[in-house]
Biopython code that builds the backbone (N, CA, C, O; Angstrom):
import numpy as np
from Bio.PDB.StructureBuilder import StructureBuilder

atoms = [
    (1, "MET", "N", (18.113, 70.172, -7.440)),
    (1, "MET", "CA", (17.456, 69.674, -6.246)),
    (1, "MET", "C", (16.252, 68.891, -6.682)),
    (1, "MET", "O", (15.503, 69.315, -7.561)),
    (2, "ASN", "N", (16.064, 67.731, -6.058)),
    (2, "ASN", "CA", (14.906, 66.883, -6.435)),
    (2, "ASN", "C", (13.650, 67.394, -5.748)),
    (2, "ASN", "O", (13.674, 67.897, -4.624)),
    (3, "GLU", "N", (12.526, 67.238, -6.496)),
    (3, "GLU", "CA", (11.253, 67.594, -5.941)),
    (3, "GLU", "C", (10.509, 66.335, -5.547)),
    (3, "GLU", "O", (10.543, 65.350, -6.284)),
    (4, "TYR", "N", (9.851, 66.339, -4.428)),
    (4, "TYR", "CA", (9.034, 65.197, -4.033)),
    (4, "TYR", "C", (7.745, 65.604, -3.413)),
    (4, "TYR", "O", (7.565, 66.780, -3.096)),
    (5, "SER", "N", (6.827, 64.677, -3.221)),
    (5, "SER", "CA", (5.501, 64.974, -2.684)),
    (5, "SER", "C", (5.441, 64.527, -1.218)),
    (5, "SER", "O", (6.016, 63.502, -0.850)),
    (6, "ILE", "N", (4.760, 65.284, -0.412)),
    (6, "ILE", "CA", (4.531, 64.919, 0.962)),
    (6, "ILE", "C", (3.029, 65.014, 1.209)),
    (6, "ILE", "O", (2.312, 65.745, 0.526)),
    (7, "LYS", "N", (2.577, 64.261, 2.197)),
    (7, "LYS", "CA", (1.152, 64.321, 2.661)),
    (7, "LYS", "C", (1.093, 65.260, 3.868)),
    (7, "LYS", "O", (2.066, 65.424, 4.603)),
    (8, "LYS", "N", (-0.060, 65.857, 4.042)),
    (8, "LYS", "CA", (-0.369, 66.673, 5.147)),
    (8, "LYS", "C", (-1.362, 65.948, 6.043)),
    (8, "LYS", "O", (-2.213, 65.197, 5.567)),
    (9, "THR", "N", (-1.244, 66.178, 7.320)),
    (9, "THR", "CA", (-2.176, 65.541, 8.295)),
    (9, "THR", "C", (-3.479, 66.330, 8.302)),
    (9, "THR", "O", (-3.476, 67.490, 7.891)),
    (10, "PRO", "N", (-4.569, 65.766, 8.739)),
    (10, "PRO", "CA", (-5.819, 66.516, 8.852)),
    (10, "PRO", "C", (-5.643, 67.827, 9.639)),
    (10, "PRO", "O", (-6.206, 68.861, 9.278)),
    (11, "ASP", "N", (-4.861, 67.763, 10.706)),
    (11, "ASP", "CA", (-4.620, 69.050, 11.457)),
    (11, "ASP", "C", (-3.950, 70.074, 10.604)),
    (11, "ASP", "O", (-4.309, 71.250, 10.663)),
    (12, "GLU", "N", (-2.988, 69.678, 9.810)),
    (12, "GLU", "CA", (-2.301, 70.655, 8.906)),
    (12, "GLU", "C", (-3.252, 71.135, 7.878)),
    (12, "GLU", "O", (-3.174, 72.309, 7.513)),
    (13, "ILE", "N", (-4.152, 70.336, 7.371)),
    (13, "ILE", "CA", (-5.162, 70.785, 6.472)),
    (13, "ILE", "C", (-6.073, 71.815, 7.085)),
    (13, "ILE", "O", (-6.420, 72.821, 6.466)),
    (14, "LEU", "N", (-6.448, 71.546, 8.305)),
    (14, "LEU", "CA", (-7.304, 72.500, 9.063)),
    (14, "LEU", "C", (-6.603, 73.878, 9.199)),
    (14, "LEU", "O", (-7.227, 74.933, 9.088)),
    (15, "ASP", "N", (-5.292, 73.812, 9.442)),
    (15, "ASP", "CA", (-4.505, 75.090, 9.574)),
    (15, "ASP", "C", (-4.508, 75.818, 8.227)),
    (15, "ASP", "O", (-4.568, 77.047, 8.199)),
    (16, "ILE", "N", (-4.445, 75.097, 7.129)),
    (16, "ILE", "CA", (-4.470, 75.689, 5.785)),
    (16, "ILE", "C", (-5.803, 76.341, 5.545)),
    (16, "ILE", "O", (-5.882, 77.460, 5.038)),
    (17, "LEU", "N", (-6.870, 75.621, 5.917)),
    (17, "LEU", "CA", (-8.287, 76.154, 5.715)),
    (17, "LEU", "C", (-8.455, 77.455, 6.577)),
    (17, "LEU", "O", (-9.052, 78.430, 6.121)),
    (18, "LYS", "N", (-7.935, 77.442, 7.783)),
    (18, "LYS", "CA", (-8.024, 78.618, 8.624)),
    (18, "LYS", "C", (-7.349, 79.803, 7.930)),
    (18, "LYS", "O", (-7.893, 80.906, 7.879)),
    (19, "ALA", "N", (-6.178, 79.552, 7.410)),
    (19, "ALA", "CA", (-5.412, 80.635, 6.781)),
    (19, "ALA", "C", (-6.141, 81.134, 5.495)),
    (19, "ALA", "O", (-6.165, 82.333, 5.218)),
    (20, "VAL", "N", (-6.698, 80.241, 4.765)),
    (20, "VAL", "CA", (-7.471, 80.633, 3.593)),
    (20, "VAL", "C", (-8.676, 81.516, 3.934)),
    (20, "VAL", "O", (-8.902, 82.562, 3.325)),
    (21, "LEU", "N", (-9.444, 81.051, 4.939)),
    (21, "LEU", "CA", (-10.589, 81.812, 5.389)),
    (21, "LEU", "C", (-10.188, 83.172, 5.934)),
    (21, "LEU", "O", (-10.829, 84.180, 5.637)),
    (22, "LYS", "N", (-9.120, 83.201, 6.738)),
    (22, "LYS", "CA", (-8.676, 84.439, 7.300)),
    (22, "LYS", "C", (-8.232, 85.450, 6.247)),
    (22, "LYS", "O", (-8.456, 86.651, 6.393)),
    (23, "SER", "N", (-7.614, 84.961, 5.211)),
    (23, "SER", "CA", (-7.101, 85.856, 4.144)),
    (23, "SER", "C", (-8.227, 86.241, 3.190)),
    (23, "SER", "O", (-8.067, 87.189, 2.420)),
    (24, "SER", "N", (-9.314, 85.569, 3.213)),
    (24, "SER", "CA", (-10.381, 85.843, 2.279)),
    (24, "SER", "C", (-11.410, 86.863, 2.736)),
    (24, "SER", "O", (-12.364, 87.180, 2.025)),
    (25, "THR", "N", (-11.187, 87.372, 3.957)),
    (25, "THR", "CA", (-12.137, 88.365, 4.516)),
    (25, "THR", "C", (-11.345, 89.560, 5.084)),
    (25, "THR", "O", (-10.210, 89.450, 5.547)),
    (26, "GLU", "N", (-12.007, 90.654, 5.012)),
    (26, "GLU", "CA", (-11.378, 91.876, 5.610)),
    (26, "GLU", "C", (-11.970, 92.190, 6.964)),
    (26, "GLU", "O", (-11.534, 93.114, 7.650)),
    (27, "TYR", "N", (-12.998, 91.390, 7.352)),
    (27, "TYR", "CA", (-13.620, 91.644, 8.630)),
    (27, "TYR", "C", (-12.894, 90.908, 9.781)),
    (27, "TYR", "O", (-12.692, 89.693, 9.777)),
    (28, "LYS", "N", (-12.529, 91.731, 10.742)),
    (28, "LYS", "CA", (-11.795, 91.186, 11.887)),
    (28, "LYS", "C", (-12.570, 90.087, 12.619)),
    (28, "LYS", "O", (-11.966, 89.113, 13.068)),
    (29, "HIS", "N", (-13.912, 90.224, 12.752)),
    (29, "HIS", "CA", (-14.691, 89.242, 13.432)),
    (29, "HIS", "C", (-14.616, 87.928, 12.717)),
    (29, "HIS", "O", (-14.505, 86.901, 13.386)),
    (30, "GLU", "N", (-14.669, 87.878, 11.374)),
    (30, "GLU", "CA", (-14.578, 86.644, 10.617)),
    (30, "GLU", "C", (-13.156, 86.072, 10.693)),
    (30, "GLU", "O", (-12.980, 84.854, 10.740)),
    (31, "GLN", "N", (-12.176, 86.922, 10.704)),
    (31, "GLN", "CA", (-10.798, 86.464, 10.855)),
    (31, "GLN", "C", (-10.586, 85.759, 12.213)),
    (31, "GLN", "O", (-9.908, 84.735, 12.287)),
    (32, "GLU", "N", (-11.168, 86.318, 13.268)),
    (32, "GLU", "CA", (-11.120, 85.697, 14.575)),
    (32, "GLU", "C", (-11.827, 84.349, 14.644)),
    (32, "GLU", "O", (-11.344, 83.395, 15.254)),
    (33, "LEU", "N", (-12.992, 84.306, 13.994)),
    (33, "LEU", "CA", (-13.752, 83.065, 13.920)),
    (33, "LEU", "C", (-12.906, 81.980, 13.165)),
    (33, "LEU", "O", (-12.803, 80.833, 13.600)),
    (34, "ALA", "N", (-12.314, 82.405, 12.024)),
    (34, "ALA", "CA", (-11.481, 81.516, 11.266)),
    (34, "ALA", "C", (-10.398, 80.862, 12.076)),
    (34, "ALA", "O", (-10.133, 79.668, 11.929)),
    (35, "SER", "N", (-9.765, 81.647, 12.939)),
    (35, "SER", "CA", (-8.670, 81.160, 13.720)),
    (35, "SER", "C", (-9.116, 80.183, 14.763)),
    (35, "SER", "O", (-8.284, 79.442, 15.288)),
    (36, "LYS", "N", (-10.424, 80.137, 15.104)),
    (36, "LYS", "CA", (-10.955, 79.260, 16.116)),
    (36, "LYS", "C", (-11.619, 78.029, 15.546)),
    (36, "LYS", "O", (-12.217, 77.274, 16.313)),
    (37, "LEU", "N", (-11.555, 77.773, 14.235)),
    (37, "LEU", "CA", (-12.222, 76.655, 13.612)),
    (37, "LEU", "C", (-11.667, 75.380, 14.295)),
    (37, "LEU", "O", (-10.499, 75.316, 14.678)),
    (38, "THR", "N", (-12.537, 74.390, 14.427)),
    (38, "THR", "CA", (-12.170, 73.102, 14.973)),
    (38, "THR", "C", (-12.670, 71.981, 14.032)),
    (38, "THR", "O", (-13.550, 72.207, 13.201)),
    (39, "LYS", "N", (-12.112, 70.811, 14.174)),
    (39, "LYS", "CA", (-12.563, 69.663, 13.345)),
    (39, "LYS", "C", (-13.947, 69.191, 13.738)),
    (39, "LYS", "O", (-14.594, 68.452, 12.995)),
    (40, "ASP", "N", (-14.402, 69.618, 14.905)),
    (40, "ASP", "CA", (-15.730, 69.204, 15.382)),
    (40, "ASP", "C", (-16.862, 70.133, 14.845)),
    (40, "ASP", "O", (-18.039, 69.844, 15.062)),
    (41, "LEU", "N", (-16.520, 71.210, 14.168)),
    (41, "LEU", "CA", (-17.573, 72.132, 13.645)),
    (41, "LEU", "C", (-18.321, 71.390, 12.556)),
    (41, "LEU", "O", (-17.718, 70.768, 11.681)),
    (42, "THR", "N", (-19.702, 71.465, 12.623)),
    (42, "THR", "CA", (-20.464, 70.821, 11.569)),
    (42, "THR", "C", (-20.337, 71.623, 10.272)),
    (42, "THR", "O", (-20.042, 72.818, 10.270)),
    (43, "ILE", "N", (-20.573, 70.907, 9.176)),
    (43, "ILE", "CA", (-20.533, 71.533, 7.864)),
    (43, "ILE", "C", (-21.567, 72.655, 7.820)),
    (43, "ILE", "O", (-21.288, 73.744, 7.319)),
    (44, "LYS", "N", (-22.763, 72.384, 8.348)),
    (44, "LYS", "CA", (-23.847, 73.353, 8.392)),
    (44, "LYS", "C", (-23.393, 74.635, 9.088)),
    (44, "LYS", "O", (-23.594, 75.721, 8.545)),
    (45, "ASP", "N", (-22.778, 74.542, 10.290)),
    (45, "ASP", "CA", (-22.327, 75.680, 10.998)),
    (45, "ASP", "C", (-21.190, 76.403, 10.238)),
    (45, "ASP", "O", (-21.160, 77.631, 10.160)),
    (46, "TRP", "N", (-20.271, 75.614, 9.690)),
    (46, "TRP", "CA", (-19.203, 76.175, 8.924)),
    (46, "TRP", "C", (-19.691, 77.025, 7.705)),
    (46, "TRP", "O", (-19.214, 78.134, 7.460)),
    (47, "ARG", "N", (-20.598, 76.483, 7.013)),
    (47, "ARG", "CA", (-21.129, 77.149, 5.804)),
    (47, "ARG", "C", (-21.919, 78.366, 6.215)),
    (47, "ARG", "O", (-21.797, 79.404, 5.563)),
    (48, "GLU", "N", (-22.723, 78.300, 7.260)),
    (48, "GLU", "CA", (-23.518, 79.437, 7.713)),
    (48, "GLU", "C", (-22.639, 80.564, 8.322)),
    (48, "GLU", "O", (-22.846, 81.743, 8.037)),
    (49, "THR", "N", (-21.679, 80.181, 9.145)),
    (49, "THR", "CA", (-20.834, 81.171, 9.742)),
    (49, "THR", "C", (-20.085, 81.991, 8.741)),
    (49, "THR", "O", (-19.949, 83.204, 8.902)),
    (50, "PHE", "N", (-19.595, 81.350, 7.707)),
    (50, "PHE", "CA", (-18.748, 82.060, 6.693)),
    (50, "PHE", "C", (-19.438, 82.337, 5.412)),
    (50, "PHE", "O", (-18.806, 82.773, 4.450)),
    (51, "ASP", "N", (-20.743, 82.096, 5.361)),
    (51, "ASP", "CA", (-21.561, 82.353, 4.178)),
    (51, "ASP", "C", (-20.832, 81.768, 2.954)),
    (51, "ASP", "O", (-20.535, 82.479, 1.994)),
    (52, "LEU", "N", (-20.552, 80.458, 3.011)),
    (52, "LEU", "CA", (-19.777, 79.806, 1.943)),
    (52, "LEU", "C", (-20.594, 79.557, 0.700)),
    (52, "LEU", "O", (-21.821, 79.645, 0.685)),
    (53, "LEU", "N", (-19.883, 79.255, -0.294)),
    (53, "LEU", "CA", (-20.517, 78.996, -1.651)),
    (53, "LEU", "C", (-21.462, 77.777, -1.592)),
    (53, "LEU", "O", (-21.435, 77.001, -0.638)),
    (54, "PRO", "N", (-22.265, 77.638, -2.600)),
    (54, "PRO", "CA", (-23.141, 76.426, -2.719)),
    (54, "PRO", "C", (-22.142, 75.244, -2.798)),
    (54, "PRO", "O", (-20.975, 75.430, -3.144)),
    (55, "ILE", "N", (-22.625, 74.033, -2.471)),
    (55, "ILE", "CA", (-21.796, 72.842, -2.362)),
    (55, "ILE", "C", (-20.987, 72.601, -3.628)),
    (55, "ILE", "O", (-19.786, 72.347, -3.525)),
    (56, "ASP", "N", (-21.586, 72.668, -4.831)),
    (56, "ASP", "CA", (-20.838, 72.363, -6.007)),
    (56, "ASP", "C", (-19.732, 73.343, -6.242)),
    (56, "ASP", "O", (-18.658, 72.928, -6.677)),
    (57, "GLU", "N", (-19.919, 74.646, -5.980)),
    (57, "GLU", "CA", (-18.898, 75.656, -6.085)),
    (57, "GLU", "C", (-17.835, 75.487, -4.978)),
    (57, "GLU", "O", (-16.640, 75.633, -5.235)),
    (58, "LEU", "N", (-18.268, 75.188, -3.787)),
    (58, "LEU", "CA", (-17.362, 74.983, -2.634)),
    (58, "LEU", "C", (-16.394, 73.810, -2.929)),
    (58, "LEU", "O", (-15.184, 73.919, -2.729)),
    (59, "SER", "N", (-16.963, 72.699, -3.407)),
    (59, "SER", "CA", (-16.136, 71.508, -3.696)),
    (59, "SER", "C", (-15.128, 71.860, -4.784)),
    (59, "SER", "O", (-13.956, 71.498, -4.678)),
    (60, "ASN", "N", (-15.573, 72.568, -5.840)),
    (60, "ASN", "CA", (-14.669, 72.960, -6.925)),
    (60, "ASN", "C", (-13.576, 73.825, -6.393)),
    (60, "ASN", "O", (-12.412, 73.664, -6.761)),
    (61, "HIS", "N", (-13.945, 74.778, -5.498)),
    (61, "HIS", "CA", (-12.939, 75.669, -4.940)),
    (61, "HIS", "C", (-11.929, 74.935, -4.093)),
    (61, "HIS", "O", (-10.732, 75.217, -4.147)),
    (62, "LEU", "N", (-12.424, 73.975, -3.295)),
    (62, "LEU", "CA", (-11.423, 73.148, -2.528)),
    (62, "LEU", "C", (-10.563, 72.334, -3.394)),
    (62, "LEU", "O", (-9.390, 72.146, -3.072)),
    (63, "ASN", "N", (-11.075, 71.819, -4.511)),
    (63, "ASN", "CA", (-10.285, 71.044, -5.461)),
    (63, "ASN", "C", (-9.164, 71.956, -6.001)),
    (63, "ASN", "O", (-8.024, 71.512, -6.134)),
    (64, "ILE", "N", (-9.474, 73.201, -6.304)),
    (64, "ILE", "CA", (-8.478, 74.182, -6.819)),
    (64, "ILE", "C", (-7.428, 74.432, -5.779)),
    (64, "ILE", "O", (-6.235, 74.282, -6.044)),
    (65, "ILE", "N", (-7.875, 74.827, -4.545)),
    (65, "ILE", "CA", (-6.949, 75.180, -3.480)),
    (65, "ILE", "C", (-5.911, 74.109, -3.202)),
    (65, "ILE", "O", (-4.719, 74.375, -3.041)),
    (66, "PHE", "N", (-6.435, 72.849, -3.151)),
    (66, "PHE", "CA", (-5.581, 71.760, -2.765)),
    (66, "PHE", "C", (-5.117, 70.884, -3.990)),
    (66, "PHE", "O", (-4.551, 69.807, -3.802)),
    (67, "ASP", "N", (-5.364, 71.362, -5.205)),
    (67, "ASP", "CA", (-4.981, 70.644, -6.407)),
    (67, "ASP", "C", (-5.466, 69.241, -6.397)),
    (67, "ASP", "O", (-4.694, 68.299, -6.576)),
    (68, "LEU", "N", (-6.769, 69.089, -6.182)),
    (68, "LEU", "CA", (-7.393, 67.789, -6.068)),
    (68, "LEU", "C", (-8.259, 67.482, -7.339)),
    (68, "LEU", "O", (-8.583, 68.376, -8.121)),
    (69, "LYS", "N", (-8.598, 66.235, -7.495)),
    (69, "LYS", "CA", (-9.509, 65.787, -8.533)),
    (69, "LYS", "C", (-10.666, 64.976, -7.904)),
    (69, "LYS", "O", (-11.065, 63.944, -8.444)),
    (70, "ILE", "N", (-11.174, 65.431, -6.814)),
    (70, "ILE", "CA", (-12.260, 64.721, -6.150)),
    (70, "ILE", "C", (-13.559, 65.139, -6.849)),
    (70, "ILE", "O", (-13.833, 66.323, -7.043)),
    (71, "ASP", "N", (-14.362, 64.102, -7.226)),
    (71, "ASP", "CA", (-15.606, 64.410, -7.947)),
    (71, "ASP", "C", (-16.675, 64.843, -6.972)),
    (71, "ASP", "O", (-16.574, 64.643, -5.761)),
    (72, "LEU", "N", (-17.719, 65.453, -7.550)),
    (72, "LEU", "CA", (-18.791, 66.021, -6.717)),
    (72, "LEU", "C", (-19.440, 64.970, -5.860)),
    (72, "LEU", "O", (-19.758, 65.252, -4.705)),
    (73, "ASN", "N", (-19.657, 63.757, -6.368)),
    (73, "ASN", "CA", (-20.283, 62.690, -5.563)),
    (73, "ASN", "C", (-19.455, 62.410, -4.292)),
    (73, "ASN", "O", (-20.031, 62.241, -3.218)),
    (74, "GLU", "N", (-18.179, 62.360, -4.392)),
    (74, "GLU", "CA", (-17.359, 62.062, -3.208)),
    (74, "GLU", "C", (-17.432, 63.252, -2.213)),
    (74, "GLU", "O", (-17.486, 63.060, -0.998)),
    (75, "TRP", "N", (-17.433, 64.483, -2.770)),
    (75, "TRP", "CA", (-17.570, 65.662, -1.899)),
    (75, "TRP", "C", (-18.956, 65.628, -1.171)),
    (75, "TRP", "O", (-19.054, 65.940, 0.016)),
    (76, "LEU", "N", (-20.015, 65.238, -1.928)),
    (76, "LEU", "CA", (-21.319, 65.258, -1.354)),
    (76, "LEU", "C", (-21.341, 64.229, -0.195)),
    (76, "LEU", "O", (-21.997, 64.501, 0.810)),
    (77, "LYS", "N", (-20.671, 63.080, -0.279)),
    (77, "LYS", "CA", (-20.616, 62.102, 0.778)),
    (77, "LYS", "C", (-19.941, 62.664, 2.021)),
    (77, "LYS", "O", (-20.337, 62.373, 3.150)),
    (78, "ALA", "N", (-18.916, 63.472, 1.790)),
    (78, "ALA", "CA", (-18.194, 64.121, 2.888)),
    (78, "ALA", "C", (-18.884, 65.290, 3.513)),
    (78, "ALA", "O", (-18.647, 65.625, 4.674)),
    (79, "LEU", "N", (-19.755, 65.925, 2.728)),
    (79, "LEU", "CA", (-20.420, 67.155, 3.204)),
    (79, "LEU", "C", (-21.862, 66.970, 3.704)),
    (79, "LEU", "O", (-22.436, 67.873, 4.314)),
    (80, "HIS", "N", (-22.452, 65.755, 3.430)),
    (80, "HIS", "CA", (-23.865, 65.546, 3.757)),
    (80, "HIS", "C", (-24.054, 64.314, 4.627)),
    (80, "HIS", "O", (-23.360, 63.320, 4.412)),
    (81, "PRO", "N", (-24.966, 64.331, 5.606)),
    (81, "PRO", "CA", (-25.820, 65.466, 5.963)),
    (81, "PRO", "C", (-25.022, 66.531, 6.732)),
    (81, "PRO", "O", (-24.211, 66.234, 7.609)),
    (82, "GLU", "N", (-25.291, 67.761, 6.362)),
    (82, "GLU", "CA", (-24.482, 68.929, 6.881)),
    (82, "GLU", "C", (-24.568, 69.083, 8.417)),
    (82, "GLU", "O", (-23.678, 69.668, 9.034)),
    (83, "ASN", "N", (-25.621, 68.565, 9.010)),
    (83, "ASN", "CA", (-25.727, 68.723, 10.476)),
    (83, "ASN", "C", (-25.058, 67.610, 11.189)),
    (83, "ASN", "O", (-25.006, 67.630, 12.419)),
    (84, "GLU", "N", (-24.502, 66.562, 10.447)),
    (84, "GLU", "CA", (-23.737, 65.503, 11.046)),
    (84, "GLU", "C", (-22.316, 65.471, 10.660)),
    (84, "GLU", "O", (-21.459, 65.153, 11.484)),
    (85, "LYS", "N", (-22.020, 65.793, 9.417)),
    (85, "LYS", "CA", (-20.613, 65.790, 8.904)),
    (85, "LYS", "C", (-19.936, 67.034, 9.476)),
    (85, "LYS", "O", (-20.556, 68.067, 9.730)),
    (86, "THR", "N", (-18.598, 66.866, 9.666)),
    (86, "THR", "CA", (-17.859, 67.963, 10.281)),
    (86, "THR", "C", (-16.682, 68.405, 9.427)),
    (86, "THR", "O", (-16.318, 67.753, 8.448)),
    (87, "LEU", "N", (-16.106, 69.511, 9.817)),
    (87, "LEU", "CA", (-14.932, 69.959, 9.183)),
    (87, "LEU", "C", (-13.808, 68.983, 9.234)),
    (87, "LEU", "O", (-12.968, 68.937, 8.335)),
    (88, "GLY", "N", (-13.783, 68.197, 10.283)),
    (88, "GLY", "CA", (-12.819, 67.050, 10.396)),
    (88, "GLY", "C", (-12.983, 66.094, 9.250)),
    (88, "GLY", "O", (-11.995, 65.599, 8.706)),
    (89, "ASP", "N", (-14.209, 65.825, 8.874)),
    (89, "ASP", "CA", (-14.471, 64.894, 7.700)),
    (89, "ASP", "C", (-13.840, 65.465, 6.457)),
    (89, "ASP", "O", (-13.221, 64.723, 5.694)),
    (90, "ILE", "N", (-13.974, 66.754, 6.224)),
    (90, "ILE", "CA", (-13.401, 67.437, 5.080)),
    (90, "ILE", "C", (-11.897, 67.395, 5.187)),
    (90, "ILE", "O", (-11.245, 67.067, 4.196)),
    (91, "CYS", "N", (-11.313, 67.700, 6.302)),
    (91, "CYS", "CA", (-9.864, 67.654, 6.452)),
    (91, "CYS", "C", (-9.292, 66.221, 6.216)),
    (91, "CYS", "O", (-8.225, 66.060, 5.623)),
    (92, "ASN", "N", (-10.021, 65.208, 6.691)),
    (92, "ASN", "CA", (-9.575, 63.841, 6.443)),
    (92, "ASN", "C", (-9.608, 63.501, 4.938)),
    (92, "ASN", "O", (-8.668, 62.897, 4.422)),
    (93, "LEU", "N", (-10.710, 63.895, 4.223)),
    (93, "LEU", "CA", (-10.763, 63.673, 2.788)),
    (93, "LEU", "C", (-9.652, 64.367, 2.048)),
    (93, "LEU", "O", (-9.031, 63.758, 1.177)),
    (94, "ILE", "N", (-9.379, 65.591, 2.349)),
    (94, "ILE", "CA", (-8.350, 66.375, 1.695)),
    (94, "ILE", "C", (-6.997, 65.756, 2.003)),
    (94, "ILE", "O", (-6.171, 65.600, 1.103)),
    (95, "SER", "N", (-6.752, 65.394, 3.282)),
    (95, "SER", "CA", (-5.487, 64.762, 3.664)),
    (95, "SER", "C", (-5.232, 63.500, 2.918)),
    (95, "SER", "O", (-4.105, 63.272, 2.477)),
    (96, "ARG", "N", (-6.215, 62.671, 2.753)),
    (96, "ARG", "CA", (-6.080, 61.393, 1.961)),
    (96, "ARG", "C", (-5.746, 61.615, 0.536)),
    (96, "ARG", "O", (-5.085, 60.773, -0.072)),
    (97, "ASN", "N", (-6.162, 62.690, -0.026)),
    (97, "ASN", "CA", (-6.089, 62.911, -1.498)),
    (97, "ASN", "C", (-5.019, 63.917, -1.926)),
    (97, "ASN", "O", (-4.551, 63.864, -3.063)),
    (98, "ALA", "N", (-4.637, 64.796, -1.071)),
    (98, "ALA", "CA", (-3.741, 65.900, -1.516)),
    (98, "ALA", "C", (-2.284, 65.510, -1.346)),
    (98, "ALA", "O", (-1.915, 64.799, -0.412)),
    (99, "GLU", "N", (-1.481, 65.983, -2.255)),
    (99, "GLU", "CA", (-0.052, 65.838, -2.168)),
    (99, "GLU", "C", (0.583, 67.200, -2.387)),
    (99, "GLU", "O", (0.197, 67.933, -3.297)),
    (100, "PHE", "N", (1.548, 67.535, -1.562)),
    (100, "PHE", "CA", (2.211, 68.844, -1.667)),
    (100, "PHE", "C", (3.635, 68.672, -2.120)),
    (100, "PHE", "O", (4.401, 67.875, -1.577)),
    (101, "LYS", "N", (3.966, 69.440, -3.131)),
    (101, "LYS", "CA", (5.319, 69.369, -3.699)),
    (101, "LYS", "C", (6.256, 70.139, -2.808)),
    (101, "LYS", "O", (5.904, 71.194, -2.281)),
    (102, "THR", "N", (7.458, 69.608, -2.639)),
    (102, "THR", "CA", (8.441, 70.235, -1.859)),
    (102, "THR", "C", (9.859, 69.876, -2.464)),
    (102, "THR", "O", (10.015, 68.946, -3.255)),
    (103, "LYS", "N", (10.809, 70.645, -2.049)),
    (103, "LYS", "CA", (12.233, 70.387, -2.543)),
    (103, "LYS", "C", (13.101, 70.011, -1.386)),
    (103, "LYS", "O", (14.293, 69.760, -1.564)),
]
sb = StructureBuilder()
sb.init_structure("model")
sb.init_model(0)
sb.init_chain("A")
sb.init_seg("    ")
for serial, (resi, resn, name, xyz) in enumerate(atoms, 1):
    if name == "N":
        sb.init_residue(resn, " ", resi, " ")
    sb.init_atom(name, np.array(xyz, "f"), 0.0, 1.0, " ", f" {name:<3s}", serial, name[0])
structure = sb.get_structure()
């Protein structure tokens, strides 16, 4: 069977991020918050709500999760200023750059 790559939409990327956040915590409250994430949530609120890693570690973690090679400068453009940029900006960046293997 042949393997090929497909792209995911920003909405599909958001669903993946929700699943990752839900599976990374044992606290029901945080799992419920993760399921309610929207693309309009600011990066500042996202990072504070989930006590996320510092930006350099967060960007590296996202590169690993989505098998990306986005450099830190590009991540910084998508993540800053944190009170203006949104989770939708991150989903768009990942959607443009990620390819998912399928059979």
